C-alpha positions in Angstrom: 0.2 -10.5 0.3 -2.7 -8.4 1.5 -1.8 -4.7 2.0 -3.8 -1.5 2.1 -2.1 1.9 1.9 -5.3 3.8 1.0 -8.5 3.8 3.1 -10.7 6.2 5.0 -12.4 6.6 8.4 -15.1 8.9 9.8 -12.3 11.5 10.4 -12.8 12.3 6.7 -15.5 10.7 4.5 -15.4 7.1 5.6 -18.1 5.3 7.6 -16.0 3.5 10.2 -14.2 4.9 13.2 -10.4 4.5 13.2 -10.8 1.6 15.7 -13.4 -0.1 13.5 -11.2 0.3 10.4 -8.3 -1.3 12.3 -10.5 -4.2 13.3 -11.6 -4.6 9.7 -8.0 -4.9 8.7 -7.4 -7.5 11.4 -10.5 -9.5 10.3 -9.4 -9.4 6.7 -5.8 -10.4 7.5 -4.2 -7.2 6.2 -0.6 -7.3 7.6 0.5 -3.8 6.7 -1.7 -0.7 6.1 -2.2 3.0 6.3 -5.1 5.2 7.2 -5.2 7.9 4.5 -8.0 10.2 5.4 -8.6 13.2 3.1 -6.7 16.3 4.3 -6.5 15.3 8.0 -4.3 13.2 10.2 -6.8 13.1 13.1 -7.3 9.3 13.0 -3.7 8.8 14.3 -4.6 10.5 17.6 -6.7 7.4 18.4 -4.9 4.6 16.6 -2.5 2.6 18.8 0.2 0.2 17.6 -1.0 -3.4 17.2 1.0 -6.6 17.5 -0.4 -8.3 14.4 0.3 -5.6 11.8 2.5 -2.8 10.7 0.9 0.6 10.5 2.4 3.3 8.2 1.3 6.9 8.8 -0.5 8.2 5.8 -2.7 10.8 4.3 -4.5 11.7 1.1 -4.2 15.3 0.0 -6.7 16.6 -2.5 -5.2 18.8 -5.1 -6.4 20.7 -8.1 -4.6 20.7 -11.5 -5.5 21.4 -15.1 -9.2 21.8 -14.2 -9.5 18.5 -12.4 -8.7 16.7 -9.1 -5.4 14.9 -8.6 -5.0 13.1 -5.3 -1.5 12.8 -3.7 -0.9 10.2 -1.0 1.8 10.8 1.6 3.5 8.3 3.9 5.8 8.5 6.9 5.4 12.2 7.5 6.1 13.9 10.8 2.6 14.4 12.3 3.4 17.8 13.8 5.1 19.4 10.7 4.0 23.0 10.4 3.8 23.5 6.6 1.9 20.2 6.3 -0.6 21.3 8.9 -1.0 24.7 7.2 -1.8 23.0 3.9 -4.3 20.7 5.4 -6.0 23.7 7.1 -6.1 25.5 3.8 -7.7 22.6 2.1 -10.2 22.1 4.8 -11.3 25.7 4.6 -11.7 25.3 0.8 -13.8 22.1 1.4 -16.2 23.9 3.7 -16.7 26.7 1.2 -17.3 24.2 -1.6 -19.9 22.2 0.4 -21.7 25.4 1.3 -22.0 26.3 -2.4 -23.2 22.8 -3.2 -25.9 23.0 -0.6 -27.0 26.4 -1.9 -27.2 25.1 -5.5 -29.2 22.1 -4.4 -31.6 24.5 -2.6 -32.0 26.5 -5.8 -33.3 23.4 -7.6 -35.8 22.6 -4.9 -33.9 20.2 -2.6 -34.5 21.2 1.0 -31.1 20.3 2.4 -29.2 22.2 5.1 -25.5 22.5 5.9 -26.3 21.2 9.3 -27.8 18.0 7.8 -24.6 17.5 5.8 -22.4 18.1 8.8 -24.4 15.5 10.8 -23.0 12.8 8.4 -19.4 13.6 9.5 -17.4 13.3 12.6 -17.4 16.6 14.6 -14.2 18.1 13.2 -13.9 16.1 9.9 -13.3 17.9 6.7 -16.4 17.9 4.6 -16.7 16.3 1.1 -19.2 15.4 -1.5 -19.8 11.9 0.1 -21.2 13.7 3.1 -23.7 15.5 0.9 -24.5 12.3 -0.8 -25.2 10.5 2.5 -27.5 13.4 3.6 -29.4 13.2 0.3 -29.9 9.5 0.9 -30.9 9.9 4.5 -33.5 12.6 3.5 -34.9 10.3 0.7 -33.9 12.5 -2.2 -32.0 9.7 -3.8 -31.9 5.9 -3.0 -28.2 5.4 -3.1 -24.9 7.3 -2.7 -23.9 6.4 -6.3 -27.2 7.7 -7.4 -26.6 11.0 -5.6 -23.3 11.5 -7.5 -24.8 10.5 -10.9 -27.9 12.6 -10.7 -26.8 15.6 -8.6 -23.2 15.9 -7.6 -21.0 15.0 -10.6 -19.8 17.4 -13.3 -22.6 19.2 -15.2 -25.2 18.2 -12.6 -27.1 20.8 -10.4 -25.0 20.3 -7.3 -21.6 20.2 -8.9 -19.0 22.8 -7.7 -15.4 22.4 -8.8 -12.8 21.9 -6.1 -10.1 24.5 -5.5 -7.2 23.0 -3.5 -3.4 23.2 -3.5 -1.6 21.9 -6.6 -0.1 18.4 -6.6 3.4 20.0 -6.9 2.7 21.9 -3.6 1.5 18.7 -2.0 4.6 16.8 -3.1 6.9 19.5 -1.7 5.0 19.6 1.6 5.0 15.8 2.1 8.7 15.6 1.3 9.4 18.5 3.6 7.7 16.6 6.4 10.0 13.7 5.8 7.4 11.7 3.9 7.0 9.8 0.6 4.6 11.4 -2.0 2.7 8.9 -4.1 0.1 9.5 -6.8 -3.2 8.0 -6.1 -5.4 5.9 -8.5 -3.7 6.9 -11.8 -6.4 5.0 -13.7 -8.8 7.8 -12.7 -6.6 10.6 -14.1 -8.0 12.7 -17.0 -4.5 13.0 -18.5 -1.9 10.3 -17.6 0.9 12.6 -18.8 0.6 14.1 -15.3 2.5 11.1 -14.0 5.7 12.0 -15.8 5.3 15.7 -14.9 4.9 14.9 -11.2 7.8 12.4 -11.3 9.9 15.3 -12.5 8.5 17.4 -9.6 9.6 14.9 -6.9 6.9 12.2 -6.9 8.3 9.0 -5.4 5.6 6.4 -5.9 2.6 5.3 -7.9 -0.6 3.5 -6.6 -0.5 0.6 -9.1 -2.8 -1.9 -7.2 -6.3 -0.4 -7.0 -9.7 -2.0 -7.2 -10.9 -0.4 -10.4 -7.6 -0.9 -12.3 -7.8 -3.6 -14.9 -5.1 -6.2 -15.3 -3.8 -4.3 -18.3 -3.7 -1.0 -16.4 -1.9 -2.7 -13.5 0.8 -3.9 -15.9 1.0 -0.6 -17.7 1.4 1.4 -14.5 3.8 -1.1 -13.0 6.1 -0.7 -16.1 5.6 3.1 -16.1 6.5 3.3 -12.4 9.6 1.3 -12.9 10.7 3.3 -15.9 10.3 6.5 -13.8 12.1 5.1 -10.8 8.9 5.2 -8.7 8.0 2.7 -5.9 4.7 0.8 -6.2 1.9 0.9 -3.7 -1.7 -0.3 -3.6 -4.9 0.3 -1.6 -8.6 -0.4 -1.5 -9.7 3.2 -1.2 -12.2 1.8 1.3 -14.8 4.3 2.5 -17.9 2.2 3.2 -18.9 -1.4 2.9 -22.0 -0.3 0.9 -20.2 1.2 -2.1 -16.9 0.9 -4.0 -15.0 -2.3 -3.5 -16.6 -2.7 -0.1 -13.7 -4.5 1.5 -10.3 -3.5 2.9 -7.1 -4.9 1.4 -5.6 -5.5 -2.0 -3.4 -8.3 -3.3 0.1 -7.4 -4.2 3.3 -9.4 -4.8 5.8 -8.9 -1.9 8.6 -8.0 -4.4 6.4 -5.2 -5.8 5.8 -3.7 -2.3 9.2 -4.2 -0.7 10.8 -1.1 -2.2 8.1 1.1 -0.8 8.4 -0.4 2.6 12.1 -0.1 2.5 11.7 3.6 1.6 9.3 4.1 4.5 11.7 2.5 6.9 14.5 4.8 5.8 12.5 8.0 5.6 
């Protein structure tokens, strides 16, 4: 079955509006999906229920742990939960401060880029991220591609790199659970230390994103077994941002039996 519990719109760092993303799901035949914008639930103000699919409320919260980024997905939360909203506001402030520092560092190495040019790549109230900087660098002809911007300027040890400072994954797990939601660890294949999976399972993590475009078949099987051993439900998603990079399409294939426990958990949340 085609599912997608991890994708982004212009309300964070994607390229499509919420309505356009929903239409992409319909065209691809994705029967159940979530919009998981970074640190914002704004897309759900404009997304209406559709007859042809099941939409599960979702979010991706950026967190910082052990000197690196760990992303925690949340599903089925109450949209107006106070502590959740407070965490998202805190993360968004940190994002703005980080992007300002990135722009200043790029200016110091001779790149004439402004914060206003970066902001122009995002929706008016969207939390800023490095992809917005990358898009601005492409638009202003400093690099030919978004991937090239990350490789040459925005990744670790490059002139425009600034480490993120966000909530911890444990805090995100607590807040998602407190809002009635299901905390899931995103793309474990990108972790710097997979021991984090066990640690977060002890802290209340309920799911693991097993089906992901860059996971190899061996990784999928390893994460499936690890999730089952820890009592975690399995999810999957495309991490779609833009048709021009990454997997480039919405939807991932997953066996119904693998996804059913997660959907049952959402229904009972």
